[in-house]
N, C-alpha and C positions, 0 to 999 in steps of 0.2 A: 957375358950377360945377354939377356934376351932383348929383343926389339922393344917390348913393352916396358921392361924395367929400365932400359936405357933412356927412354923418351921422357921428357918433362912435359906434363900436361898443364903447366902454369897458364892461367888465363884461357884455357880451352874448355869448351863444353863437350864432354865425352858421352856419346850416345851408346849405351851398352846393352847388348842383347844378353840377358841373363836367363837362367832356367829356374824360375820361381814357381814351377808347377808342383806345388807342395800339397799334401793331403790335409783337408780340413774336416773337422767333425761337424755334427749338427749345429753346434753353437759357433761355428766358423773359427774355431781354435785350431792352430797348426799342430798336427800330431807328429810330424817329423820335419825338422827344419834344416836337415843336412845340406840340401841344395842351396839354401839361402846362406848358410854359414860358409859354404865353399866359395861364394862370390865376394865375401867381405874383404879379403886381402886386395883384390883388384880394385874395388870401390875405394878403399882407404888409401891406396897408393896414389890414385888420381886426386883425391881430396887433399892429401898431404902435400902434393906438388903445387897446390893452389889452383886446381881445376874444379869444375862442377860436374855433376853426374846426372844423366837422364837415363833411367832404367826402363827397359821394355821387356815384357815377358808374356807368355800365354799362361792360362790356368784352366785345366780340364778340357772338355770338349763341348763347348756351348754350340747348340744347333741353330738357335733362332735369335742371333744378335745378343744385345746386352741382357744379362741375367744376373740377379743379385747373388745367386749361389756361386757364380764364377767370377765375381768382381774381385780385383786385386786390392780393393780398399780394405779388405779384411786383414791383409798382412801388414798394413802400414805401421801399426803400433810396434809389432815385433821387429820390423825392419829398422825402425828408429832406435830400438833398444840395441840391436846388433851393430849398427853403424855408429851409434853414439851421437848422432845429429838429428834434428827434426827432419821429417820426410814430408815434402809437399806431394799432393796427389792430383793428377789431372783426370777428370771423369771421362776422358776420351783419349785415344792414342794419337789421333790427328785432329785437325779442327782448331777453332779459335782459341779455346782455353789452353790446349796443349802448346800452341804457338806462343801465346802471351806468357805463360809460366816459364817456358824454356828460354824465351828472350830475356826475361827479367832475372833469370837465375844468376846468382853471384858465386864467386869462387868459394868452395867449401860447402855448397848447398847441394841437396839431393832432391830430385823430382822422380816420382814413379808414375808411369803412364798406365792407363786402364788396359785391360786384357786385349791383346792384339787379335785374338781369335773371335772377338765380337764382330770382326769384319771377315767375310768369306775371302776377301782379297788376300789376306795373310797366307792362308794355306794354298791358295791358287798361285802364289808367287807373282802377284799382279805388279807390274812395273810402275804404274802411276801411284799406287798405294805406297810402294817402297820409296818412291821419290819424295812423297809428302813426309814420310818418317825421316828421311835423310836431312831434310831442311831444319830439323830440330837441333842438330849437333854439328860441331866442327870436325870431330873425328868419330869413327865407328869402331867399336870394340866388340868382337864376338867372344863371349865367355860362356856360351850355352852348348857344351859338348853333347848334352842329351838330345839336342835337336839338330846336330851337325849333319845328320843324314837326310835332312829334309831341305828341299830347294824352296823354302818359303821366302816371303818378301823380306822379313827382318833378319833371316839367317844367312841369306845368300844373295838375293836379287839386289838388295840395297847397296852392296859393295861397289857397284858400277858408278854410284853417285859420289864416291870419295876417291881422290887420287890414292895410288898405292901407298904413299908415305903416310896417309891418314887412316889406314886400315890396320887393325891390330888384333892379335889373339889376346884375350885376358889371361890371367895366371892359371885359371882352371883349364882353359883350352890348351895353353902351352904345356901344362903338366900332363894332360891326357895324351896329346899328340907325341910328346917326347917319350912317354912311357910305352905307348903302343908301338912306336917306331923302334924303341930299344928291344922289345920282344921280337918283333918281326924281322929286324935286320941285324940282330946281334950274331956274331960268329961264335959266341960261347956255346959249348955243348957239354953235357946233354941238355936238350931243350924238351921239357915235358909239358904237354897240354892236357889238362884235365877237363873233360867235356861231359856234362851231365844234363839232367832234365828229362822231360817225358818223351819227346819225339825225335826220332832220327831225321824226319823230314825238316825239322827246324834247324838242324845242325849239319846237313849234308855239305853245304858250300864251305862252311868254316873248316870241317874235317878235310875236305879236298884241298883247300888252300894250305892247311897246316901240314899235309903230307909232303909239301915241297920244302918244309923248314924244320919240323919237329923230328927229334930222334925217337920220342916215345909219346903215344897218345893213350891216356887212361879214359875208358868209357864207363860211366856209371849212371845211376838213375834209371828211370823206366826205359830209356832208349836202349840200355844194354841188353834187354831181353829180346829185342828184335834181332840183334846180332847173334845171341845165343841160340835162338830158334833157327835162324838161318843156317847155322853150322850143325844142326841136328839135335840140339838140346831140347829137353822137355821142360817147359816153363810154367806148367799149370795154367792158372788164369791170370798170370802176370800181364802187364801192359805189353801189347805187341802191335806193330803196324804191319799187317799182313801184306799190304801192297808195297812194302819197302824191304822185303826179305832179299830180293835180288840186289837192291841198292847196297844193302849191308855186305853181301858177298863181294860185290864189285869193289867196295871200299877196302875190304880186307885183302883182296887180291892186289889192288894198287899199292897198299902199304907194304905188302910182301915184296913186290917188284922194286920198291924204292928203299927197302931196308929199314922201314919204320916199324917199330914194335908197337903193336896194338895190345893193350892190356884190358881184358874183360874180368869182371869180378868172379873169383873162383867159388865163392859161397854167398848166400843171401840170408837176411832176416826175412822170414816169410810170415804171412798172416792169413787167417781164414776169411777175412773181409777187409775192405778199405775203411777202417775206423780206428779211432784212438783206443777203443776198448776191445779190439780184436784179440783173439787167441794168437799167440806168436810162437814161432819155433825157428829152427834154422835148417838149411839144406844146401847141397851143392847147387850152384846156379843152373846147371844143366839137368838136374834131377828134382825139380819142384813138383810135389804131388798134385794131382788133379784137385781143383777146388781151393788151392792155396796160391797166393801171389807174393812175389818178391817186392818188398817195400823199402829195403835198405840193403847196402852191402854188408856182408858178414865179417866176422873177426879175422878170418884168414885173408879175405880181400883187403881189409884195412892194413894188415901187415904187408901183403903183397904190393899194394899201391904205395905204402909208406916207404918201402925200400927203394922204389923207383924215384920217388920225390926227393929223398934225402941225398941222392947222388946227382941231383940236377943243378945246373947253373942258371937256367932260365925256366920260369914256371908261369904258365897261363892257366887260370881257373875260370871256367864259365859253366855254371850249372851244378846243382846239388847232387849228392849220391843217393838220396832217398827222400822220403816224405818227411823232411826235417821239422815241419810245422807240428808234427805229432811226436810227443816225447819218446815213444817206443822205437821210432824210426829215424832218430836224429844222430845216432852215434857215428855212422859212416861219414856224414857231412862234417860233423864236429872234428872227427879224427883227421880228415883231409886238411881242415883249417889248421889244426895243431901241427901236422907234418910240414905244411907249407911255411908256417911260422918258424919252425926249427930249421928248415933248409935256408930260409932267409937269414937267420942268425948266423948260419955257417957261410954266408956270402952270396947266396943265390939272389937273383932279381926276380921278384914275384909280382904279378899283376892279377888282380881279382876284378872281374867285371860281369855284368848281367845281374838283373834285379835280385834273383834268389841267392846267388853267391854272395852278393854284397850284404843282403839281409842276414845271411848266415854268419859272415865274419863279424858283423856288428853285434848280432845276438849272442855269439859265443865269446866275444871279447878279444878277437884277434885282429881288428881293423888296424891297430897301430903296430902290429907285429909282422905285417907284410909290407912290401916296398911301395905298392900303389893300389888304391881302391878306386876304380873308375866310377864316375857319376852317370855315365851314359850306357844304358843297356842295349837298345837297338842300334845306336851309333857305333858302339864298340864292336858289336857282332858284325855289322856291315864292314867295318874297317878290316877285321880279321878274315872276312870273306874275300878281301882283295878289292873291294869297291872304292871308288873315289867318292869322298863325302863332300857334298856341295858347300857346307859351312866352312870346311877347311880350304877347299879350292878357291873360294871367294876371296879369302884373305891373301892367298899366295899368288893369285893370277896377276 
């Protein structure tokens, strides 16, 4: 059992850092509540134990203090619906009202604090601000993996005001950390990492770190064309980071030295412009005609990558294979999701992370067919780059 599940929160006020940074439309309706839903098991465990819950989160990027657009009051009705209990709201995260409401909180009750980022001190990691927050609860629970890579007041600095016995990962954080560690420290092979997205520069560190662990690295998306051009291919007007050609060659050389197989797409779905109504065709990825650009991996590449995936024991997926938001260029990404789901069914452990990959598995209906879908894009990326995440270190120290 986990430290969190083992602990009884009876009679305790749990101050929980959640990630309720959810998208709102013009009418302040939530358009995607996945992050809120993810936190519900943590909240309910504490309430069922006979504890009370004080929730703190950020929303958006307010620049000038309190702003109606970024107020967490807009999510109160839906939060009450998800938790099944009335939700009290403090119109500040520190100060007199927050103190009064938290002091009066009874077992089984829930209080939501106003947006932490209405204070500049939150992102600055201000110690005095963190101490004020800490006084609201008896125990601190970090369940916001999406912000675990930030050394903010509520995600890391606050930990010092609680003894180690009173610091916990919530169930979201426990699941994220356990899944990430399973991928990075498993001895099961083959270990295949599927890395996509637009730019090599965004993924250099993760590829370098994976070269120490993976047996196979599949590279797709726009970043593949930088590698293909670096090795002498003709890529037409496909996306290419000219200043990263040598970087791509260096990565390919390191992979060869370490015996890691790098897989680039053999063919591409190409278009005469970056648009949903573009004329489309197919070509070898290293022979794309002038004036045409690769916007998805082709049929042969799907088969090529699929064969690698289905023999894998550990799979990490970060980044799409093409412009999956456009119908004509979504087949490659959908096919990867399908292949990963099949490999998972055969016993592989699969972790999907990064905003676009997560959006893809949700869009194509594969989220429940992979082992774990990460809630934290930037945090997961930094973890796989080998960095220490402040939000994790704060609980463990």
